[in-house]
TIMI-2910 file (N, C-alpha, C, CB; in pm, 1 decimal, decimal comma, always signed):
<rs>
+----------+----------+----------+----------+----------+----------+----------+----------+----------+----------+----------+----------+------+
!      n_x !      n_y !      n_z !     ca_x !     ca_y !     ca_z !      c_x !      c_y !      c_z !     cb_x !     cb_y !     cb_z ! resn !
+----------+----------+----------+----------+----------+----------+----------+----------+----------+----------+----------+----------+------+
! -10655,4 !  -3358,4 !  -7720,5 ! -10677,0 !  -3379,1 !  -7849,1 ! -10841,2 !  -3380,5 !  -7964,9 ! -10613,5 !  -3498,4 !  -7839,9 !  Met !
! -10846,9 !  -3285,5 !  -8033,5 ! -10985,6 !  -3237,9 !  -8111,4 ! -10964,0 !  -3271,5 !  -8218,3 ! -11031,2 !  -3096,5 !  -8119,1 !  Asn !
! -11054,3 !  -3334,5 !  -8309,0 ! -11055,3 !  -3325,0 !  -8447,6 ! -11205,6 !  -3313,3 !  -8500,0 ! -10981,2 !  -3446,8 !  -8506,2 !  Ile !
! -11177,5 !  -3227,2 !  -8629,7 ! -11250,7 !  -3264,7 !  -8649,9 ! -11192,7 !  -3231,7 !  -8848,1 ! -11371,0 !  -3212,4 !  -8552,8 !  Ser !
! -11334,9 !  -3273,4 !  -8914,8 ! -11292,4 !  -3238,9 !  -9066,3 ! -11408,8 !  -3214,4 !  -9133,3 ! -11213,5 !  -3351,9 !  -9145,6 !  Ser !
! -11357,8 !  -3144,7 !  -9284,4 ! -11495,5 !  -3092,6 !  -9363,7 ! -11402,4 !  -3133,8 !  -9462,8 ! -11574,9 !  -2918,2 !  -9360,1 !  Ser !
! -11499,7 !  -3235,9 !  -9620,7 ! -11394,3 !  -3230,4 !  -9697,5 ! -11297,8 !  -3256,5 !  -9726,2 ! -11373,9 !  -3187,7 !  -9706,4 !  Asn !
! -11169,4 !  -3230,0 !  -9803,3 ! -11029,5 !  -3283,7 !  -9769,5 ! -10895,8 !  -3206,5 !  -9678,7 ! -10978,7 !  -3308,2 !  -9904,1 !  Asn !
! -11054,8 !  -3162,9 !  -9539,6 ! -10988,3 !  -3064,8 !  -9457,1 ! -10916,6 !  -3115,8 !  -9319,4 ! -11092,6 !  -2962,6 !  -9423,9 !  Thr !
! -10868,6 !  -3142,2 !  -9247,6 ! -10904,3 !  -3185,8 !  -9133,7 ! -10783,2 !  -3098,4 !  -9040,3 ! -10908,4 !  -3357,6 !  -9132,2 !  Leu !
! -10853,6 !  -3104,7 !  -8917,5 ! -10809,2 !  -2981,2 !  -8825,8 ! -10810,6 !  -3030,1 !  -8687,1 ! -10909,2 !  -2847,9 !  -8837,1 !  Thr !
! -10709,0 !  -3076,7 !  -8600,5 ! -10649,7 !  -3076,9 !  -8506,4 ! -10644,8 !  -3009,4 !  -8436,5 ! -10581,5 !  -3092,0 !  -8514,1 !  Ile !
! -10688,1 !  -2996,0 !  -8262,6 ! -10667,4 !  -2915,7 !  -8248,3 ! -10638,2 !  -2988,9 !  -8055,2 ! -10767,9 !  -2809,7 !  -8322,1 !  Ser !
! -10498,2 !  -2922,7 !  -7997,3 ! -10429,8 !  -2992,8 !  -7900,6 ! -10346,0 !  -3063,6 !  -7933,0 ! -10489,6 !  -3054,5 !  -7834,1 !  Gly !
! -10284,1 !  -3196,7 !  -7846,8 ! -10139,2 !  -3246,1 !  -7872,8 ! -10172,9 !  -3396,5 !  -7949,6 ! -10038,0 !  -3262,9 !  -7709,2 !  Asn !
! -10147,6 !  -3427,8 !  -8009,1 ! -10088,0 !  -3574,8 !  -8047,0 ! -10028,6 !  -3647,8 !  -8006,7 ! -10035,6 !  -3591,8 !  -8115,7 !  Ile !
! -10077,7 !  -3704,7 !  -7864,5 !  -9937,6 !  -3768,9 !  -7790,1 !  -9958,4 !  -3910,0 !  -7755,6 !  -9894,9 !  -3691,9 !  -7643,6 !  Lys !
! -10087,9 !  -4003,9 !  -7806,4 ! -10044,4 !  -4092,5 !  -7773,4 ! -10135,8 !  -4212,0 !  -7875,0 ! -10045,8 !  -4086,3 !  -7622,2 !  Ser !
! -10118,5 !  -4349,6 !  -7841,0 ! -10211,0 !  -4459,9 !  -7939,1 ! -10274,6 !  -4450,6 !  -7951,1 ! -10242,1 !  -4557,4 !  -7942,5 !  Val !
! -10382,6 !  -4397,4 !  -7960,1 ! -10527,0 !  -4391,3 !  -7928,8 ! -10574,0 !  -4232,0 !  -8042,9 ! -10550,6 !  -4369,3 !  -7716,9 !  Ser !
! -10464,5 !  -4110,2 !  -8020,0 ! -10447,4 !  -4042,6 !  -8083,1 ! -10423,3 !  -4029,6 !  -8221,0 ! -10401,0 !  -4016,1 !  -8036,1 !  His !
! -10339,8 !  -4186,8 !  -8215,2 ! -10273,6 !  -4194,1 !  -8341,1 ! -10372,8 !  -4275,1 !  -8433,7 ! -10126,9 !  -4262,9 !  -8327,1 !  Phe !
! -10438,3 !  -4399,8 !  -8344,9 ! -10579,0 !  -4443,2 !  -8404,5 ! -10705,1 !  -4367,4 !  -8457,0 ! -10630,3 !  -4509,7 !  -8316,0 !  Gln !
! -10755,9 !  -4253,6 !  -8408,2 ! -10831,3 !  -4157,8 !  -8444,2 ! -10777,0 !  -4091,7 !  -8545,3 ! -10861,1 !  -4083,1 !  -8350,7 !  Ile !
! -10654,1 !  -4047,5 !  -8582,8 ! -10620,2 !  -3990,4 !  -8673,0 ! -10605,2 !  -4060,0 !  -8810,3 ! -10526,8 !  -3939,6 !  -8631,2 !  Leu !
! -10593,5 !  -4171,4 !  -8828,4 ! -10519,4 !  -4233,0 !  -8880,1 ! -10669,5 !  -4311,1 !  -9008,5 ! -10418,8 !  -4326,3 !  -8752,6 !  Ala !
! -10771,7 !  -4357,8 !  -8881,2 ! -10879,9 !  -4383,1 !  -8890,1 ! -10975,8 !  -4253,5 !  -9021,3 ! -10915,4 !  -4389,7 !  -8728,4 !  Asn !
! -10964,0 !  -4151,6 !  -8944,9 ! -11023,4 !  -3993,1 !  -9048,8 ! -10953,9 !  -4019,7 !  -9117,6 ! -11015,1 !  -3822,7 !  -9015,6 !  Glu !
! -10793,7 !  -3998,3 !  -9192,8 ! -10752,3 !  -4003,6 !  -9248,5 ! -10779,4 !  -4084,0 !  -9387,6 ! -10692,4 !  -4005,5 !  -9184,7 !  Leu !
! -10807,9 !  -4259,5 !  -9331,0 ! -10847,1 !  -4355,9 !  -9434,1 ! -10959,4 !  -4331,2 !  -9454,9 ! -10835,1 !  -4486,9 !  -9412,8 !  Asn !
! -11069,4 !  -4255,4 !  -9418,7 ! -11183,6 !  -4205,4 !  -9475,1 ! -11186,9 !  -4138,7 !  -9607,7 ! -11230,0 !  -4126,0 !  -9392,0 !  Lys !
! -11086,1 !  -4004,7 !  -9557,9 ! -11074,5 !  -3873,2 !  -9665,6 ! -11016,0 !  -3911,8 !  -9791,5 ! -10979,0 !  -3749,4 !  -9611,3 !  Met !
! -10880,7 !  -3991,2 !  -9727,1 ! -10839,0 !  -4027,3 !  -9865,2 ! -10928,8 !  -4169,9 ! -10002,8 ! -10681,1 !  -4076,4 !  -9815,7 !  Thr !
! -11045,6 !  -4194,0 !  -9930,3 ! -11104,3 !  -4275,3 ! -10023,5 ! -11183,1 !  -4201,0 ! -10142,7 ! -11191,9 !  -4363,8 !  -9949,3 !  Lys !
! -11175,2 !  -4054,2 ! -10098,5 ! -11284,5 !  -3914,8 ! -10190,9 ! -11134,7 !  -3793,9 ! -10296,8 ! -11406,7 !  -3752,8 !  -9987,4 !  Asp !
! -11048,9 !  -3837,5 ! -10161,6 ! -10969,1 !  -3710,3 ! -10183,5 ! -10796,9 !  -3756,3 ! -10226,5 ! -10979,0 !  -3611,2 ! -10023,7 !  Phe !
! -10706,5 !  -3702,5 ! -10336,7 ! -10581,2 !  -3767,6 ! -10313,7 ! -10518,5 !  -3608,2 ! -10232,0 ! -10491,6 !  -3839,5 ! -10485,1 !  Asp !
! -10606,9 !  -3472,0 ! -10230,0 ! -10537,1 !  -3356,3 ! -10180,6 ! -10574,8 !  -3344,0 ! -10022,8 ! -10579,9 !  -3222,3 ! -10268,3 !  His !
! -10505,3 !  -3396,2 !  -9933,1 ! -10521,1 !  -3348,0 !  -9826,8 ! -10505,6 !  -3211,0 !  -9705,4 ! -10487,7 !  -3415,4 !  -9815,2 !  Ile !
! -10560,3 !  -3189,1 !  -9618,7 ! -10444,5 !  -3081,4 !  -9610,6 ! -10495,6 !  -3062,1 !  -9481,6 ! -10431,3 !  -2941,2 !  -9720,8 !  Ser !
! -10440,1 !  -3091,5 !  -9399,7 ! -10425,9 !  -3118,0 !  -9190,0 ! -10350,6 !  -2987,8 !  -9145,7 ! -10292,7 !  -3291,8 !  -9117,3 !  Ile !
! -10435,0 !  -2954,1 !  -9057,0 ! -10436,3 !  -2872,5 !  -9005,9 ! -10422,2 !  -2830,3 !  -8832,9 ! -10514,3 !  -2854,6 !  -9063,3 !  His !
! -10285,9 !  -2838,6 !  -8785,2 ! -10241,7 !  -2861,7 !  -8671,6 ! -10215,6 !  -2744,4 !  -8540,3 ! -10135,2 !  -2921,7 !  -8711,9 !  Leu !
! -10336,9 !  -2716,9 !  -8489,2 ! -10379,8 !  -2619,9 !  -8381,7 ! -10311,5 !  -2598,8 !  -8275,1 ! -10488,0 !  -2645,8 !  -8334,4 !  Leu !
! -10231,2 !  -2535,2 !  -8196,0 ! -10167,8 !  -2508,9 !  -8069,7 ! -10127,4 !  -2662,8 !  -8050,5 ! -10269,9 !  -2433,4 !  -7945,2 !  Asp !
! -10057,4 !  -2726,1 !  -8155,5 !  -9974,3 !  -2845,4 !  -8114,7 !  -9853,6 !  -2842,3 !  -8166,0 ! -10027,4 !  -2968,5 !  -8149,2 !  Ser !
!  -9843,5 !  -2888,8 !  -8001,0 !  -9627,6 !  -2843,3 !  -7971,4 !  -9539,9 !  -2925,5 !  -7962,4 !  -9569,0 !  -2776,9 !  -7832,9 !  Ile !
!  -9632,1 !  -3097,3 !  -8086,6 !  -9564,2 !  -3205,7 !  -8101,7 !  -9633,3 !  -3316,6 !  -8140,1 !  -9502,7 !  -3228,6 !  -8002,0 !  Ser !
!  -9572,3 !  -3410,3 !  -8209,1 !  -9654,2 !  -3452,3 !  -8302,7 !  -9529,0 !  -3630,6 !  -8340,7 !  -9680,6 !  -3293,3 !  -8451,0 !  Ile !
!  -9621,3 !  -3735,7 !  -8305,6 !  -9544,6 !  -3836,4 !  -8271,0 !  -9488,8 !  -3909,2 !  -8411,0 !  -9628,2 !  -3928,1 !  -8175,8 !  Thr !
!  -9398,7 !  -3992,1 !  -8425,3 !  -9286,4 !  -4058,5 !  -8480,6 !  -9436,8 !  -4153,5 !  -8585,2 !  -9151,1 !  -4161,6 !  -8335,1 !  Ser !
!  -9535,8 !  -4201,3 !  -8549,5 !  -9585,4 !  -4280,8 !  -8581,6 !  -9721,9 !  -4241,9 !  -8667,4 !  -9586,8 !  -4347,6 !  -8479,2 !  Ser !
!  -9735,8 !  -4069,2 !  -8644,4 !  -9800,1 !  -3990,4 !  -8703,9 !  -9703,1 !  -3936,9 !  -8861,7 !  -9835,2 !  -3881,7 !  -8587,9 !  Val !
!  -9599,9 !  -3874,5 !  -8854,5 !  -9530,3 !  -3866,5 !  -8906,0 !  -9515,1 !  -3922,8 !  -8993,1 !  -9478,1 !  -3862,3 !  -8864,7 !  Ile !
!  -9479,2 !  -4089,0 !  -8981,2 !  -9461,6 !  -4185,1 !  -9050,9 !  -9578,7 !  -4262,1 !  -9139,8 !  -9406,7 !  -4254,9 !  -8969,0 !  Gly !
!  -9691,4 !  -4234,9 !  -9079,1 !  -9834,4 !  -4263,5 !  -9157,7 !  -9866,0 !  -4165,0 !  -9253,5 !  -9959,7 !  -4267,6 !  -9063,2 !  Tyr !
!  -9856,6 !  -4024,4 !  -9248,5 !  -9869,4 !  -3919,2 !  -9363,7 !  -9760,7 !  -3960,1 !  -9447,9 !  -9856,4 !  -3758,1 !  -9320,0 !  Leu !
!  -9624,5 !  -4003,6 !  -9381,7 !  -9512,2 !  -4014,7 !  -9518,7 !  -9519,2 !  -4117,9 !  -9624,4 !  -9369,1 !  -4039,9 !  -9471,3 !  Cys !
!  -9615,6 !  -4258,4 !  -9545,0 !  -9678,4 !  -4343,2 !  -9619,0 !  -9797,9 !  -4291,4 !  -9709,0 !  -9716,3 !  -4437,8 !  -9534,3 !  Lys !
!  -9911,5 !  -4209,2 !  -9676,1 !  -9957,1 !  -4157,5 !  -9771,8 !  -9961,5 !  -4120,4 !  -9887,9 !  -9966,3 !  -4119,8 !  -9755,0 !  Leu !
!  -9826,9 !  -4043,0 !  -9880,2 !  -9722,1 !  -3934,9 !  -9967,1 !  -9719,4 !  -4058,9 ! -10091,5 !  -9522,8 !  -3881,1 !  -9871,7 !  Arg !
!  -9645,8 !  -4116,7 !  -9950,0 !  -9612,1 !  -4221,5 ! -10080,3 !  -9647,7 !  -4328,3 ! -10146,3 !  -9533,0 !  -4263,2 ! -10076,0 !  Asp !
!  -9774,5 !  -4346,7 ! -10174,2 !  -9912,8 !  -4428,8 ! -10238,3 ! -10018,9 !  -4312,8 ! -10319,6 ! -10016,2 !  -4512,3 ! -10086,5 !  Met !
!  -9930,2 !  -4201,9 ! -10343,9 !  -9943,7 !  -4093,4 ! -10436,2 ! -10084,8 !  -3993,1 ! -10388,4 !  -9959,3 !  -4165,7 ! -10595,8 !  Gly !
! -10069,3 !  -3970,3 ! -10269,9 ! -10182,2 !  -3859,6 ! -10191,7 ! -10079,5 !  -3779,9 ! -10159,1 ! -10286,5 !  -3908,0 ! -10046,3 !  His !
! -10129,4 !  -3626,8 ! -10211,6 ! -10068,6 !  -3483,4 ! -10182,8 ! -10083,3 !  -3434,8 ! -10023,4 ! -10151,1 !  -3369,2 ! -10282,3 !  Asn !
! -10024,4 !  -3455,4 !  -9912,0 ! -10083,1 !  -3392,7 !  -9771,2 !  -9977,6 !  -3197,4 !  -9789,7 ! -10006,4 !  -3543,0 !  -9575,9 !  Ile !
! -10062,9 !  -3174,3 !  -9728,9 !  -9999,4 !  -3050,4 !  -9680,1 ! -10052,2 !  -3077,3 !  -9504,8 ! -10069,0 !  -2885,7 !  -9775,3 !  Glu !
!  -9940,6 !  -2986,0 !  -9468,9 !  -9996,9 !  -2961,5 !  -9333,4 !  -9919,2 !  -2822,8 !  -9316,6 !  -9963,8 !  -3089,2 !  -9209,1 !  Leu !
! -10023,3 !  -2815,2 !  -9233,9 ! -10025,6 !  -2626,3 !  -9147,1 ! -10039,3 !  -2630,4 !  -8974,1 ! -10211,9 !  -2512,1 !  -9206,4 !  His !
!  -9937,2 !  -2582,9 !  -8961,4 !  -9853,8 !  -2589,0 !  -8821,0 !  -9921,5 !  -2441,1 !  -8754,3 !  -9646,6 !  -2584,7 !  -8846,6 !  Val !
!  -9949,0 !  -2421,9 !  -8661,6 !  -9920,1 !  -2251,5 !  -8560,4 !  -9816,0 !  -2261,3 !  -8475,5 ! -10050,0 !  -2196,5 !  -8443,8 !  Thr !
!  -9755,5 !  -2380,2 !  -8379,4 !  -9613,4 !  -2387,5 !  -8342,1 !  -9521,1 !  -2406,5 !  -8398,8 !  -9589,1 !  -2448,3 !  -8278,4 !  Asp !
!  -9449,4 !  -2251,7 !  -8373,6 !  -9333,8 !  -2238,2 !  -8432,1 !  -9204,0 !  -2352,4 !  -8417,1 !  -9300,4 !  -2114,4 !  -8386,3 !  Lys !
!  -9171,9 !  -2384,7 !  -8261,5 !  -9098,9 !  -2506,1 !  -8232,5 !  -9107,0 !  -2633,3 !  -8303,2 !  -9124,5 !  -2535,0 !  -8117,8 !  Glu !
!  -9264,5 !  -2658,0 !  -8327,2 !  -9296,5 !  -2803,0 !  -8375,0 !  -9241,0 !  -2792,3 !  -8577,7 !  -9519,0 !  -2837,8 !  -8337,5 !  Leu !
!  -9279,4 !  -2645,8 !  -8632,1 !  -9269,8 !  -2629,7 !  -8785,1 !  -9089,2 !  -2677,5 !  -8792,9 !  -9318,5 !  -2434,0 !  -8848,3 !  His !
!  -9020,2 !  -2582,9 !  -8648,8 !  -8895,0 !  -2619,0 !  -8633,5 !  -8837,7 !  -2781,3 !  -8659,9 !  -8875,0 !  -2576,0 !  -8504,1 !  Asp !
!  -8894,4 !  -2824,4 !  -8546,0 !  -8817,8 !  -2981,3 !  -8558,7 !  -8904,0 !  -3034,1 !  -8656,1 !  -8812,7 !  -3091,8 !  -8411,0 !  Leu !
!  -8929,9 !  -2999,5 !  -8746,8 !  -9023,9 !  -3080,3 !  -8903,4 !  -8910,0 !  -3031,0 !  -9016,9 !  -9237,3 !  -2986,6 !  -8957,7 !  Leu !
!  -8857,2 !  -2933,5 !  -8999,0 !  -8773,7 !  -2876,8 !  -9054,1 !  -8638,1 !  -2914,7 !  -9002,6 !  -8804,4 !  -2755,6 !  -9050,1 !  Asp !
!  -8594,7 !  -2983,8 !  -8890,4 !  -8456,3 !  -3062,2 !  -8886,4 !  -8468,3 !  -3179,8 !  -8913,9 !  -8386,6 !  -3065,1 !  -8769,0 !  Asp !
!  -8603,4 !  -3294,8 !  -8941,9 !  -8605,5 !  -3380,0 !  -8961,5 !  -8646,8 !  -3388,9 !  -9113,1 !  -8658,6 !  -3426,6 !  -8870,3 !  Leu !
!  -8589,0 !  -3263,9 !  -9183,1 !  -8634,0 !  -3255,6 !  -9327,4 !  -8779,5 !  -3322,4 !  -9394,8 !  -8521,4 !  -3319,5 !  -9397,5 !  Asn !
!  -8860,1 !  -3266,1 !  -9305,9 !  -8994,0 !  -3294,7 !  -9347,0 !  -9062,4 !  -3172,1 !  -9451,0 !  -9079,8 !  -3312,5 !  -9207,2 !  Leu !
!  -9038,0 !  -3066,8 !  -9462,2 !  -9091,6 !  -2953,4 !  -9462,2 !  -9155,0 !  -2974,6 !  -9640,9 !  -8969,8 !  -2821,7 !  -9414,1 !  Leu !
!  -9078,9 !  -3047,0 !  -9698,0 !  -9090,8 !  -3011,1 !  -9859,3 !  -9190,7 !  -3148,5 !  -9874,9 !  -8911,3 !  -3009,1 !  -9972,9 !  Gln !
!  -9109,9 !  -3291,2 !  -9810,5 !  -9201,0 !  -3358,8 !  -9788,6 !  -9389,9 !  -3367,8 !  -9783,7 !  -9149,7 !  -3370,8 !  -9709,2 !  Ile !
!  -9435,4 !  -3283,4 !  -9666,3 !  -9480,9 !  -3285,0 !  -9620,8 !  -9591,5 !  -3122,2 !  -9590,8 !  -9403,6 !  -3352,5 !  -9567,0 !  Leu !
!  -9474,7 !  -3063,9 !  -9698,2 !  -9563,4 !  -2929,0 !  -9742,1 !  -9603,5 !  -2864,4 !  -9613,1 !  -9710,1 !  -2964,3 !  -9834,7 !  Gln !
!  -9503,4 !  -2873,8 !  -9559,4 !  -9571,2 !  -2773,9 !  -9362,0 !  -9536,1 !  -2629,9 !  -9444,4 !  -9415,1 !  -2802,9 !  -9127,8 !  Val !
!  -9658,0 !  -2561,7 !  -9380,1 !  -9609,9 !  -2420,4 !  -9371,4 !  -9674,3 !  -2406,6 !  -9260,3 !  -9638,5 !  -2313,2 !  -9483,4 !  Gln !
!  -9654,4 !  -2315,8 !  -9164,4 !  -9583,1 !  -2244,3 !  -9053,0 !  -9712,5 !  -2104,4 !  -9037,7 !  -9388,3 !  -2189,0 !  -9110,0 !  His !
!  -9808,9 !  -2142,6 !  -8981,3 !  -9911,9 !  -2034,4 !  -9016,3 !  -9994,8 !  -1959,8 !  -8864,5 ! -10036,5 !  -2121,2 !  -9125,8 !  Ile !
!  -9992,5 !  -1857,2 !  -8863,3 ! -10011,2 !  -1810,9 !  -8750,0 ! -10159,1 !  -1817,2 !  -8691,9 !  -9961,6 !  -1689,9 !  -8757,7 !  Thr !
! -10193,5 !  -1743,1 !  -8595,9 ! -10346,7 !  -1772,9 !  -8510,0 ! -10432,2 !  -1733,6 !  -8598,0 ! -10383,1 !  -1689,7 !  -8363,7 !  Ala !
! -10476,4 !  -1597,8 !  -8605,6 ! -10513,1 !  -1530,5 !  -8720,8 ! -10558,3 !  -1629,4 !  -8878,9 ! -10381,2 !  -1435,4 !  -8739,5 !  Ala !
! -10457,1 !  -1715,0 !  -8911,2 ! -10518,1 !  -1743,0 !  -8974,8 ! -10547,8 !  -1887,3 !  -8968,4 ! -10482,3 !  -1694,2 !  -9060,9 !  Ser !
! -10598,2 !  -1964,4 !  -8844,8 ! -10672,2 !  -2072,8 !  -8839,1 ! -10772,1 !  -2077,6 !  -8931,1 ! -10718,4 !  -2088,8 !  -8725,2 !  Lys !
+----------+----------+----------+----------+----------+----------+----------+----------+----------+----------+----------+----------+------+
</rs>
């Protein structure tokens, strides 16, 4: 997993699959939420997302932060749809060209 941030946008390439990945992501989001209420997260090439990350994103939303999740993988988008998270996390399927 590679992660980069700029202002209120977090870009993640690769799969989020370990506890250490979650900790890195949570630390970065904590920094961002100090300055921004609206956070845009781009998951590039990720085919999965851990339940701890989903839970953390929902927690941030419940704390009043506006979370937007952009995913390139159609199956991940469908999974988030099955979990009824499209509206909650403002999930959008983006193509590789719109990265």
